[in-house]
N, C-alpha and C positions, 0 to 999 in steps of 0.2 A: 503495500500500500505504499510506502514511504517513497520506494522507487517510481512508483505510478506520478505520485504528485510531483517530486522533483521534475521529471520529465515536462510534467503538464505546465510545470512552473517555468522551465527553462523554454519553453514553446513559445508563451506568451511573451516573454521579455523580448527573445529575438523578434516576435511581430512586432511589437510595439519599436523595437528601435529599427526595423526596417519601414516603418510608419512614416518614424519622426524624417530618417534619413532620406525618402523618396520625397518627403515635404520641404526639406530642406532649403533655405533661398539660395545655399549655395551651388545648386543645380547650375545656375545660370552664369556662374561666375567666370569672368574673363581674366587672364592673367595681364596684370600691367606690363606693357610693355612700351621700350621707347627705342627707336633707332635712329641711325646718322646717315644723311645721303651719303655716298661714295665712301662707305667704312668697308674695313676688309672683311675676312672671313670671322675674326675674331669680335667683330664688333667696334673696331677702334679706328679712327682717323687721325690724320696728324696735319695742321696747317703751318706753313712756313711762311715766316715774314722776316724782311728785312730791317737793318736797325731804324729804320723810319717810324712817324708815326703813321698808322695804317689801318685798314679795316678790312674784314674779307666777310662774306654771308656763304652761311650754308643753312640747307634744310634738315628739320628733325622730325619725325612722326611719333605721336604720343597718342595712346588710347586713354588715359586718366589723367589727372593733377600732376604736375611734374614740376620740378627745379630743376637748376644746374649749381652743383657746387665748386667754387674756384678755391684754391689753395692759399690760406693766409700768407703766405711767401711771396704769393703773383698779384695780391690785391692793389698794389702799389701802380701796377702798371698793364693789368690785364682787365677789362669787362666784355662782358656779354649781356645785350639786350635783344629781345626781354630773356631774363635769367627764370621766368618762371610763368605757367599758363596753365591752362585747361586741355584736357583730353579734345582733340579735333579728329575729325575724318578727311580731313586737309592737310596738307605738310605746312610746317609753320616755320619762315622764315629767321633766323638768328643772326647779328652782327657781331661778331668778334672783332676790338677793338685794342689796339696795342699801344702805348706812350714810345717816344721814342727813346731807345737805349744809350743813356749816356755812360756806359759801361764798357770797360775793353774787356768784355767776355759774354759768350753766347749765354741765354735764359732759357728755362724750358716752365711748361707747367700742364700737367696734365688734368683735366676737369671731369668730374665724376657727375651722372646724369641717375636724378632719384624719381620714380614713378610711383604714385600711389606708396608711397613711403617706402619704396622698395628699392635698394640699388639696384643699378644695371650693367648689363656687361659691357655697354655702348660708353665708350671713355673718347675724350677726344684731347689731345697732345696737341701743345701750342708752344711753338720754339720759334727765338728770334734772337737774330744776326748780333754780334756784339760790334759797337762803335770802332769803326775803322779808324787809325791813325796815320798819319803820313806826312812827316817834315824832311825836308833836305838841306844841307848845311856845306857849303866848301871849305876847305882847307885854304884854296887862295880865291878870291872872288877877281884882284887884280894879277895878271900874269904878265912876268917881262917879256923880253923880246926875244930870250933864249927859248922861252916855253918851257915844256919840262911836265913832271907828275902832277896831276890837280886828283884830289882824292874828295868825293861827295860823301858825307856821310848821313845815311837816313834812319831816322825813327818809325818804324811801321810794325803791324802786326799782322799784313798779309804780304801775299804776295806782288810784285809790281813790276812795271814796264815803264821805259823809258824814250824820249825823242829828243833828237837835237834838232834846232830848227836850221833851214837851209844855209844861212849865213854861218852856223857853226861847223856844219859839215865838213867845210872847206879848209878847217886848221885842226879840230878834235877829231879823235878818234879812241875807242875804249881798249884799257889792257885788261882784257879778259884774266889774264892769269893774277891779276891785282885784285879783280872784281870780285863781290859776294852777295850772299842775299841782304846785307846790310851795308854795302857802300858800292859805287861806282868809281872806278878808277879810269882816267882819262889822260891822252896824250896830248901835249900842245905842241905842234910844230913851231920852227922859230920865224919871226914877224917878218912878213914881206911887205905891210903897208905901215903908215902912221899908226891906223888902231882898228882892230878890228873887235867884234862883239858875239855874242852868242848866248842861247836860252836854251836851257836842261828841263824838260817837263816831265814828272814822274807823275805817274798815274796809277793809282790802287786798282789792283786787279778784281777784286771784290766790289770793287765801288766808284764806278767809271766816272762820277762826278768829283771824286775826291783830288786831287791834283797839289802838286809842290812845284816851284818853281826857283831854277838858280840861275841867275846872269852873270856871265862872264866876260870881262875884258882883257884885251890884250894890249899893252903897250910898253914904251920904250920905258917904263916906271913902274914901282911897285911898292906898297905900304902894308907890313902885315906883321903880327907877331908872332912869336915861338910856338905859342898854344893859341886855339880857339877858345878855349875854357879855364876858369881859374876856380878852383874849389876851395872852402875855409870850413872849418868846423865851428862848432855853436859859440864857441869862445873867441872867434874871430881871429884877424892877424893880418899878416902883409905877404903878398908876395910879387915876386918882379919878374917881368917878362921882356925877354930880349926881343928888337924891334929891327925889322930889317927893312931898307930903302932902297928904292934905284932912281935916280935923277928926281927925288924930293929932297928939298933943301930945308922945307920946314914943314913940320908934322905939329898936331896937339891931341888930345885926349878929351872924352867928354864922357860923364857919367850919367847915367837914368835913372837913379837913385839915390835917396839922400843917407841912405846908410852905406855906400860904397863911395869912397875916395880915390879917384885916380888922378894920378899926376906923372907929367915927363919928368924922367931922371936920366939925362943924358941920351944915350941908344937904348932905353929901357922904358918899360912903362911899370908903375909902381902902383898897386892897387892894393887898398886896405878896407877891410870889412870891420863894421863894429860888432860885439858881443851881440847874440840874439840868442838862440837856442830852443825857442818854443816851437817851431817849425822851420819847415823847410824852406827856402825863400833863394829867390834868382833876380839877379838884376841883370843888364846890358852896358859895358863899358866900348864906346867908339875911337877909335882912333882914324883920326881925319886930318885932311890938310887943303891949305888955301889953292894949292897950284893945281888940283882938280876937284870938285866938290862930289862928283859923283865916286870919288876913292873913300871909301868907308870901309875900316875894317872892324866887326865886331867881335867881342870878344865876352861869351857869357860868363857871367858870375855867379855860382852856385854855392848855399853856405847853407852846410846840413844842420838839421837840429840834433838836440841832444838824443842820445840813444832811447828808444819807447819800447823795444824789445826785450824777451824775458833775456833773463841771466844763467848764461852755461854754468852747469854746477858740477857736472863731472870730467870736462878738458875744455880749455879754452886756451890755444896756444898762440902767443905773441911772439912774433920774429924781432931778432935786435939786429943792429947795424953790422955786429962784427959776424953774423950767420949764425949766432947761437938763437935758443928759442926756451921760451918758458911756459909752463901752465900757470894762467891767474886766477883760473877757478878754484872752488872752496878745495876739491881734492888735492891741489897740489903738486900732480903729478911731475917726474922728473921727463922733462924731453931730452932725447939723447939725441945732438946733432953729428951725423958721421960725414964730416966735411969731404970734399970732392969737388972736383972742377967743374963738374955738370950740376952743380949747385951754387947760384950767384944772388948775394942779397942785393937788392936796391930799393929806393925812396917811389913810394908810389903815392903819385901828385894827388889821385884820382880819390885814393882812400886815405891819403895823409896817413900813411904809415910804411914801415918795412916789408917787402913781401918777397919770399923766393922765387926766383927763376929757374926752372930744371930745364936742360937740354938733353937728358936722356934720349938713346932709340925709344920711340912709342913702341910701349908692349914690353920692352926688354927684359931679359931676365940675368940672373948671375950677375947684378950688378953690386959692387961692393962698397961705394962710395957715393956721396951726394945726395943724401935724404936724411929725414928725421923719423924716431922711433921713440914710439910711447910704451911702456908696460901695460898689458892687458891684466889688468890684476884682478883677483879673486872678489875684492870689493865692487871694482867696475863691474864684474859680470852680474854680481849679484843687483846693483842696481839696474843694469840694463833687463833683466827676467823680468819685469812687471811693465815693460814699455818702455821708449825712449825716441830722442830724436837725436838726428846729424847733420849737422850745417857746414858746408862750404862755399867759397866764394873763388872760383876756378876760370882759368885763361888759358885752353889749348892754345900752342903756338903753332900747330898743323891741322889740316881738316881730318877726321879719323880715319884711320889703316885698314879698319874692319877688324882688328884685333880687339879684346879687352883690355881699355887702357885704365888703370886706378889711381885714381887723384889722393883719396884718404879712405883707407882700407885696412880690412884685417881678416883675411878669408885664406884659410887652406882647411878643407873638409869641413867647412862650417865659419861663422862669422858675417860679416856684413861689411858694405863699401858705396862709396858714391864713386863713380865710375864712368865710363864711357863702355857702351856694349859691344858686341860683335857684329861684324855683317849679317849674321842670321836674326838677331835681333832688332835691325835697322841701324846700328850704330849712333842712336841716341844717347843722350844723358839719362842715367838711373838709379837707381839704388836699390840693392840686392841685400836680401840677409836669408839663413839656410834654416827651416822649419824642422831640424831633424829626420825628415829623410828626403827632403829635395831642397834647390834652392827657390826662392821666390825673386820673381823679377818686376820691380813695378818700372817699365822701361816709358820714359817721357814722350818719345816719338821727337825729340827737340834733336836733330842733327847738329851739334855746334860748330860755328865757325871758328878760324884761325884767328886770332889774335882779338877777341871777343871775351869779356868775362861773363859769366855765369853764376847765380846764385842758386845753388842745390839743396835742398832740405829734402832728409828721408827721414819718413817716420814710421815707426811700428806701435801698432795701439792693440795692445793684449789683448780687452776686453772686446774689440770688435771683431779680431783676428784679422786686420788687414794691415797691409802694408802702404803705405803713400809716397808718391815723389811729384815734391813742387818744385818748379824751374820760373825763376824771378818774380817770386810770389803766388803766382798761381798752381793750382792743384794740377797735374799733368795725367796722372795715374795712380790706379789702387788696385789691389790685387790680395788675394785671400792669402793670408800667412798666418796659421794657427799658433805657432811655437817658435821657439827659436833652439837654435844651438850654436855654440860657440867655436871659435877657433881651436882647431886642436892640436895639441902637443904631440910631439913624435921624437922620440931621443932626449937629445939635448934642448932640442927646440922650445923656447918659450912663445908666451901669444904675446903679440904686440901690435897694434897700430903703426902702421907706418905713413909718413905725409910725403907724396912724391912715389907712389907706388904702393905694392904690398910685401908684406912679409913674406919672404921667401923660405928662411931661416935666421937664425942670431944674427947672421953678418951680411946676408943677402936681400936683394930687392927683385923682384918681377913685375909684370904688370904695369912697366914703368911709367911715368908721366913726362909729356913736354909741353912746358908751358910754365905758368903762375899761378901760386896757390895763396891767397890772403886771408882766407879765413879758415880753420879747421875745429870745430866746437861738438862738443855732445852733452846734451839735457838730458836731466833723469827726471824727464816730464814728456807726455805725449802730447805734444803742440798744437794748439788747434789753426784753423785756418786764420783765424785774426792773428795769432799770434805772429805766423810766418810772414805774412802780409806786413807786420810790423817790422821783423828784421829784415826783411828787403826795402823796405824805407827807407831803413837806417843804412843802405849801401846802394841804392840804385843811383845810377850817373844822372 
């Protein structure tokens, strides 16, 4: 009897459920759907914009109330109208607007679509090009009758082309062996007229309306200083530059800023800058002559601010005039100078410090002199184990030869290095570290030019399991790197960081550097992007 009653109750319960289910309003439910015109198979689409203020239209379809969510980080430069609405049987047109990008870095944002409070698979990615810059400056604007080499230096973040006007083509030709991505080398022939002129026009390959002009004149006279830039520390000071003249008996100097004093001092120009320190600032000093008012030679005066970046606490190498070096970090490591003719010390006018110049064969090995060595101590290993940062300011003297060329390094079956990669990795600047089973290569893709300084910062973020490589203040590459394996010892070989190459043994160097190294630092911190920008601001030209 109990069994029959149970079965009857169960049948009634199922019948009631079926009745309720069949009469539920959800039988007419329509899945909220929102799609983007031109989306790919995954429901996503990308809109690309130039660096100017622009707008594009796209159509969407939505069968219920909808809105578009813009990331907070993009709200200052990206708007969508309308950004919400009702469902419709007809396509809905939306306007995507971007403000002009005044940053020298591309930016991107991904918009989310929500329909009837349900996040859709539809996604719209908006990308905008960076602001492109292009300036050109010649080391000589007035060329004497004998002609010779002219170097036009460019500051740009894109490829460029140039055109010499018809008048200039008769006496100017490119010296391709001396030209590079940041400069154009021209050769002027001997003067065969009283005067001749030329205009060289540079055009940004990514933005055709961005141009820079350099005007050149050739006469049997000239007026120029030994350098076109003069650098000062925050404390100010004085710089004297030699002035060269040809058939100019009288010349003078003019300053464009109250904080710069410039006077003629015999055949030199003496420039004095007042103390400042709170921010970087620039001014111009002009050499002029009444002989020809068109002859103006500008000297850019740059005063650096007091350093605003973090302080290196594991290693901070300072080089001295006699070739020796010392660590001014709190760790106070001993820096051993292995003297040799392939390492020469010189005063660096740009960075206002002594810096070594190495003339080793690129990537050479078995080298026994002409480098610096710092013991890679147990305390240093312990400090690096939870994340760290390496910083170097380096200038290769030659274009990469396709081998691994190490500037600041401690690698043997483990360790880390700031270096130039092999041909297989694109011959670019990179930061590497061993993770215990393999090498992690944060290769920037920036192939260094000869005789150009690069600020390279490598960061290992243990918590995130990432290796980052920054070049001149910008993040260029991040790769996974979950662990760290330090340089191995073998027999009598001790761990050591080398400046000018890589530690091959206790007495030898490999992966040798050819060029200059002005900074070699290690921080017991995982520096942020803002920290790295501050470090670059302290050293940028």
